[in-house]
N, CA and C of each residue as an Amber inpcrd file, in Angstrom:
protein
   354
 -28.0840000  90.5180000 256.0830000 -27.6180000  91.5020000 255.1350000
 -28.5610000  92.6970000 255.1690000 -27.9970000  93.8640000 255.3080000
 -28.7790000  95.0890000 255.3450000 -28.6380000  95.8080000 254.0130000
 -29.7600000  96.2550000 253.5040000 -29.7450000  97.0020000 252.2480000
 -29.9310000  98.4740000 252.5890000 -28.9660000  99.2730000 252.1890000
 -29.0290000 100.7060000 252.4300000 -29.4390000 101.4110000 251.1450000
 -30.2170000 102.4340000 251.2960000 -30.5890000 103.2520000 250.1570000
 -29.7810000 104.5330000 250.2040000 -29.3200000 104.9310000 249.0610000
 -28.5210000 106.1410000 248.9600000 -29.4020000 107.3090000 248.5280000
 -29.2250000 108.4360000 249.1730000 -29.9430000 109.6440000 248.7730000
 -29.2410000 110.2000000 247.5440000 -29.9660000 110.2560000 246.4500000
 -29.3930000 110.7140000 245.1950000 -29.5690000 112.2210000 245.0490000
 -30.7350000 112.7030000 245.4380000 -31.0340000 114.1230000 245.2760000
 -32.0090000 114.5340000 246.3660000 -31.9460000 115.7870000 246.7250000
 -32.8470000 116.2880000 247.7520000 -33.2060000 117.7250000 247.3960000
 -34.4860000 118.0450000 247.5020000 -34.9180000 119.4170000 247.2620000
 -36.1090000 119.7210000 248.1600000 -36.2540000 120.9850000 248.4870000
 -37.3790000 121.4190000 249.3000000 -38.5740000 121.6800000 248.3910000
 -39.7610000 121.3620000 248.9050000 -41.0010000 121.6190000 248.1900000
 -41.9840000 122.3020000 249.1180000 -42.8140000 123.1410000 248.5390000
 -43.9140000 123.6930000 249.3170000 -45.0550000 122.6850000 249.2970000
 -46.0070000 122.8540000 250.1730000 -47.1580000 121.9680000 250.2160000
 -47.9160000 122.0430000 248.8870000 -47.9670000 123.2220000 248.2910000
 -48.6630000 123.4060000 247.0160000 -48.0030000 122.5980000 245.8970000
 -46.6780000 122.6250000 245.8550000 -45.9550000 121.8560000 244.8450000
 -46.1330000 120.3620000 245.0740000 -46.1380000 119.9680000 246.3320000
 -46.3540000 118.5680000 246.6750000 -47.7420000 118.1190000 246.2480000
 -48.7170000 119.0020000 246.4220000 -50.0860000 118.6690000 246.0270000
 -50.1560000 118.3750000 244.5340000 -49.4740000 119.1790000 243.7270000
 -49.4590000 118.9430000 242.2840000 -48.8340000 117.5910000 241.9440000
 -47.7040000 117.2910000 242.5730000 -47.0330000 116.0200000 242.3110000
 -47.9060000 114.8280000 242.7160000 -48.5340000 114.9300000 243.8800000
 -49.3860000 113.8300000 244.3390000 -50.6460000 113.7040000 243.4930000
 -51.1560000 114.8080000 242.9730000 -52.3310000 114.7500000 242.0920000
 -51.9890000 113.9950000 240.8140000 -50.7770000 114.2090000 240.2890000
 -50.3350000 113.4800000 239.1010000 -50.2320000 111.9820000 239.3880000
 -49.6790000 111.6320000 240.5320000 -49.5580000 110.2200000 240.9130000
 -50.9330000 109.5990000 241.0950000 -51.8320000 110.3480000 241.7410000
 -53.1910000 109.8500000 241.9640000 -53.9050000 109.6210000 240.6310000
 -53.7530000 110.5360000 239.6860000 -54.3940000 110.3870000 238.3730000
 -53.8220000 109.1970000 237.6170000 -52.5290000 109.0130000 237.7280000
 -51.8720000 107.8770000 237.0730000 -52.3780000 106.5500000 237.6410000
 -52.5190000 106.5010000 238.9500000 -53.0030000 105.2720000 239.5950000
 -54.4820000 105.0310000 239.3140000 -55.2370000 106.0980000 239.1100000
 -56.6790000 105.9640000 238.8390000 -56.9280000 105.3110000 237.4820000
 -55.9940000 105.4760000 236.5600000 -56.1410000 104.8770000 235.2380000
 -56.0440000 103.3540000 235.2790000 -55.3090000 102.8460000 236.2390000
 -55.1460000 101.4000000 236.3930000 -56.0940000 100.9150000 237.4830000
 -57.1390000 100.2400000 237.0960000 -58.1810000  99.8250000 238.0510000
 -57.6740000  98.8260000 239.0860000 -56.6440000  98.0790000 238.7550000
 -56.1310000  97.0560000 239.6640000 -55.2050000  97.6260000 240.7370000
 -54.7740000  98.8640000 240.5730000 -53.8490000  99.4670000 241.5410000
 -54.6070000 100.3430000 242.5160000 -54.5670000  99.9780000 243.7580000
 -55.1770000 100.8010000 244.8000000 -54.1370000 101.7680000 245.3500000
 -54.6230000 102.8340000 245.9530000 -53.7120000 103.7650000 246.6110000
 -53.2600000 103.1610000 247.9340000 -51.9610000 103.1070000 248.1670000
 -51.5020000 102.6610000 249.4840000 -51.9920000 103.6380000 250.5580000
 -52.1170000 103.1620000 251.7620000 -52.6200000 103.9660000 252.8690000
 -51.8160000 105.2570000 253.0280000 -50.4950000 105.1450000 252.9860000
 -49.6370000 106.3060000 253.2040000 -49.8520000 107.3590000 252.1210000
 -50.0170000 106.9140000 250.8840000 -50.2420000 107.8450000 249.7880000
 -51.5990000 108.5340000 249.9230000 -52.6080000 107.7820000 250.2930000
 -53.9380000 108.3650000 250.4900000 -53.9150000 109.4000000 251.6100000
 -53.2110000 109.1040000 252.6930000 -53.1030000 110.0610000 253.8080000
 -52.3190000 111.3040000 253.3890000 -51.2720000 111.1260000 252.5960000
 -50.4860000 112.2670000 252.1290000 -51.3390000 113.1740000 251.2390000
 -52.1330000 112.5820000 250.3570000 -53.0120000 113.3550000 249.4860000
 -54.0500000 114.1030000 250.3180000 -54.6060000 113.4310000 251.2950000
 -55.5800000 114.0780000 252.1830000 -54.9410000 115.2540000 252.9200000
 -53.7170000 115.0730000 253.3820000 -53.0010000 116.1220000 254.1150000
 -52.7710000 117.3550000 253.2430000 -52.2420000 117.1570000 252.0420000
 -51.9550000 118.3220000 251.1950000 -53.2380000 119.0020000 250.7360000
 -54.3000000 118.2310000 250.5310000 -55.5710000 118.8550000 250.1600000
 -56.1170000 119.7280000 251.2870000 -55.8940000 119.3010000 252.5100000
 -56.3940000 120.0500000 253.6630000 -55.5620000 121.2970000 253.9500000
 -54.2520000 121.2280000 253.7570000 -53.3820000 122.3070000 254.2230000
 -52.7970000 123.1970000 253.1300000 -53.1520000 122.9720000 251.8920000
 -52.6590000 123.8430000 250.8270000 -53.4670000 125.1340000 250.8220000
 -52.7760000 126.2540000 250.9560000 -53.4570000 127.5530000 251.0020000
 -53.1240000 128.4270000 249.7980000 -51.9840000 128.1810000 249.1770000
 -51.5320000 129.0200000 248.0640000 -51.3900000 128.1890000 246.7930000
 -51.4040000 128.8770000 245.6690000 -51.0730000 128.2180000 244.4100000
 -49.5590000 127.9840000 244.3850000 -49.0890000 126.9890000 243.6440000
 -47.6460000 126.7000000 243.6310000 -46.7770000 127.8990000 243.2450000
 -47.2350000 128.6810000 242.2860000 -46.4470000 129.8470000 241.8650000
 -46.3660000 130.8860000 242.9860000 -47.4910000 131.1090000 243.6690000
 -47.5050000 132.0550000 244.7950000 -46.5960000 131.5670000 245.9170000
 -46.6640000 130.2820000 246.2150000 -45.8490000 129.7210000 247.2850000
 -44.3680000 129.8650000 246.9670000 -43.9930000 129.6160000 245.7140000
 -42.5830000 129.7420000 245.3280000 -42.1430000 131.2030000 245.3810000
 -43.0120000 132.1130000 244.9950000 -42.6880000 133.5350000 245.0770000
 -42.5130000 133.9660000 246.5380000 -43.3490000 133.4330000 247.4270000
 -43.2210000 133.7170000 248.8580000 -41.8660000 133.2330000 249.3660000
 -41.4860000 132.0260000 248.9750000 -40.1770000 131.4800000 249.3860000
 -39.0600000 132.4000000 248.8950000 -39.1430000 132.8300000 247.6550000
 -38.1120000 133.7210000 247.1030000 -38.0560000 135.0380000 247.8670000
 -39.2200000 135.6080000 248.1700000 -39.2670000 136.8630000 248.9250000
 -38.7010000 136.6870000 250.3370000 -39.0070000 135.5640000 250.9540000
 -38.5000000 135.3040000 252.3060000 -36.9840000 135.1410000 252.3040000
 -36.4450000 134.5070000 251.2750000 -34.9990000 134.2840000 251.2240000
 -34.2200000 135.5840000 251.0300000 -34.8820000 136.6250000 250.5720000
 -34.2240000 137.9150000 250.4380000 -33.9640000 138.5570000 251.8030000
 -34.7060000 138.1250000 252.8230000 -34.5080000 138.6560000 254.1700000
 -33.2480000 138.0480000 254.7800000 -32.6420000 138.7760000 255.7020000
 -31.3340000 138.3990000 256.2400000 -31.3180000 137.0850000 257.0210000
 -32.2650000 136.8580000 257.9030000 -32.2090000 135.7030000 258.8050000
 -33.0510000 134.5220000 258.3290000 -33.3640000 134.4550000 257.0470000
 -34.1970000 133.3710000 256.5370000 -33.3880000 132.5750000 255.5140000
 -33.0340000 131.3330000 255.8910000 -32.3380000 130.4660000 254.9480000
 -33.3680000 129.6730000 254.1320000 -32.8960000 128.8520000 253.2080000
 -33.7980000 128.1560000 252.2980000 -34.7590000 127.2210000 253.0330000
 -34.2400000 126.4160000 253.9380000 -35.0960000 125.4650000 254.6610000
 -36.1590000 126.1900000 255.4800000 -35.7620000 127.2590000 256.1340000
 -36.6990000 128.0240000 256.9530000 -37.7380000 128.7230000 256.0780000
 -37.3380000 129.1990000 254.9240000 -38.2790000 129.8630000 254.0110000
 -39.3670000 128.8850000 253.5730000 -38.9870000 127.6570000 253.2580000
 -39.9850000 126.6610000 252.8660000 -40.8920000 126.3010000 254.0380000
 -40.3030000 126.2110000 255.2240000 -41.1180000 125.8940000 256.4060000
 -42.1440000 126.9930000 256.6710000 -41.7090000 128.2380000 256.5560000
 -42.6200000 129.3760000 256.7670000 -43.7020000 129.3870000 255.6890000
 -43.3160000 129.1310000 254.4420000 -44.2960000 129.1250000 253.3420000
 -45.3290000 128.0160000 253.5300000 -44.9230000 126.9070000 254.1150000
 -45.8600000 125.8040000 254.3430000 -46.7860000 126.0760000 255.5210000
 -46.2750000 126.7500000 256.5440000 -47.0670000 126.9760000 257.7550000
 -47.8600000 128.2810000 257.7200000 -47.3710000 129.2650000 256.9910000
 -47.9870000 130.5940000 256.9340000 -48.3420000 131.1300000 258.3230000
 -47.3270000 131.3560000 259.1580000 -47.5990000 131.8570000 260.5080000
 -48.2770000 133.2210000 260.4720000 -49.1870000 133.4310000 261.4160000
 -49.9620000 134.6760000 261.4340000 -49.5120000 135.6430000 262.5250000
 -48.7620000 135.1500000 263.4970000 -48.3260000 136.0350000 264.5760000
 -46.9150000 135.6620000 265.0230000 -46.3770000 136.4630000 265.9160000
 -44.9990000 136.2530000 266.3720000 -44.7950000 134.9040000 267.0490000
 -45.7660000 134.4640000 267.8350000 -45.6140000 133.1900000 268.5350000
 -45.5100000 132.0170000 267.5660000 -46.3590000 132.0260000 266.5430000
 -46.2920000 130.9550000 265.5490000 -44.9630000 131.0010000 264.7980000
 -44.4870000 132.2020000 264.4960000 -43.2150000 132.3400000 263.7920000
 -42.0400000 131.9340000 264.6800000 -42.1080000 132.2690000 265.9560000
 -41.0400000 131.8690000 266.8880000 -40.9110000 130.3420000 266.9550000
 -42.0300000 129.6380000 266.8320000 -41.9690000 128.1730000 266.8790000
 -41.1890000 127.6210000 265.6850000 -41.2000000 128.3210000 264.5700000
 -40.4070000 127.9010000 263.4110000 -38.9180000 128.0310000 263.7360000
 -38.5700000 129.0680000 264.4750000 -37.1700000 129.3240000 264.8140000
 -36.7440000 128.7050000 266.1470000 -37.5730000 127.8930000 266.7490000
 -37.2960000 127.3500000 268.0840000 -36.0200000 126.5170000 268.1250000
 -35.6750000 125.8460000 267.0570000 -34.4940000 124.9750000 267.0590000
 -33.2340000 125.6750000 266.5560000 -33.3510000 126.9270000 266.1810000
 -32.1890000 127.6750000 265.7050000 -31.3310000 128.1010000 266.8910000
 -30.0930000 128.3850000 266.6230000 -29.1630000 128.7950000 267.6710000
 -29.2790000 130.2840000 268.0030000 -30.1360000 130.9770000 267.3190000
 -30.3090000 132.4070000 267.5550000 -31.8000000 132.7200000 267.6360000
 -32.0960000 133.8760000 268.1900000 -33.4960000 134.3100000 268.2370000
 -33.6030000 135.6160000 267.4560000 -34.7800000 135.8810000 266.9740000
 -35.0010000 137.0760000 266.1740000 -35.5730000 138.1980000 267.0180000
 -35.2550000 139.4160000 266.6450000 -35.8230000 140.5750000 267.3300000
 -37.2580000 140.7680000 266.8590000 -37.9910000 141.5990000 267.5530000
 -39.3710000 141.8780000 267.1910000 -39.4910000 142.4600000 265.7940000
 -38.5430000 143.3320000 265.4170000 -38.5700000 143.9330000 264.0830000
 -38.3280000 142.8930000 262.9930000 -37.3970000 141.9700000 263.2440000
 -37.1250000 140.9100000 262.2680000 -38.3290000 139.9980000 262.1060000
 -38.9800000 139.6760000 263.2180000 -40.1960000 138.8610000 263.1540000
 -41.2840000 139.5840000 262.3700000 -41.4290000 140.8840000 262.6230000
 -42.4440000 141.6730000 261.9230000 -42.1580000 141.7540000 260.4230000
 -40.8840000 141.8640000 260.0500000 -40.5180000 141.9000000 258.6290000
 -40.9590000 140.6090000 257.9350000 -40.7060000 139.4910000 258.5760000
 -41.0950000 138.1950000 258.0060000 -42.6170000 138.0850000 257.9350000
 -43.2860000 138.4760000 259.0030000 -44.7560000 138.4000000 259.0230000
 -45.3820000 139.3190000 257.9670000 -44.7640000 140.4550000 257.7030000
 -45.2710000 141.3620000 256.6660000 -45.1810000 140.7270000 255.2850000
 -44.0940000 139.9940000 255.0340000 -43.9630000 139.2960000 253.7530000
 -45.0130000 138.2070000 253.6410000 -45.2080000 137.4480000 254.7090000
 -46.2100000 136.3650000 254.7130000 -47.6060000 136.9450000 254.5170000
 -47.8820000 138.0820000 255.1360000 -49.2150000 138.6960000 255.0660000
 -49.5930000 139.0800000 253.6370000 -48.6200000 139.3710000 252.7980000
 -48.8960000 139.7000000 251.4040000 -49.5170000 138.5200000 250.6470000
 -49.2160000 137.3220000 251.1020000 -49.6440000 136.1120000 250.3830000
 -50.7880000 135.3770000 251.0710000 -50.8660000 135.4880000 252.3880000
 -51.8650000 134.7200000 253.1380000 -53.2210000 135.3900000 253.1450000
């Protein structure tokens, strides 16, 4: 017998927002001395601590600003906000799986928005 789990809800998060959520979980687990952090949770906390560059409010504002641009959908905006690409090559890697490519001006527009926050 196979047990399937149903996806009830799905939302995108920035690394900064994830860090806040994991910090709450870590604090909750710290109160109970008998509960250790599972390996995966400890690694996730370590990851977000290492790669968080913006405050959650700044990251969300960056996502909103990116979504105002023509060729940036919601998923891509969150990916860009998490990676904070600094040049065209790094930004092109975000769009590598898309069915279209961006012009130099479009890439520069996105990088200019990112530069305001990074």
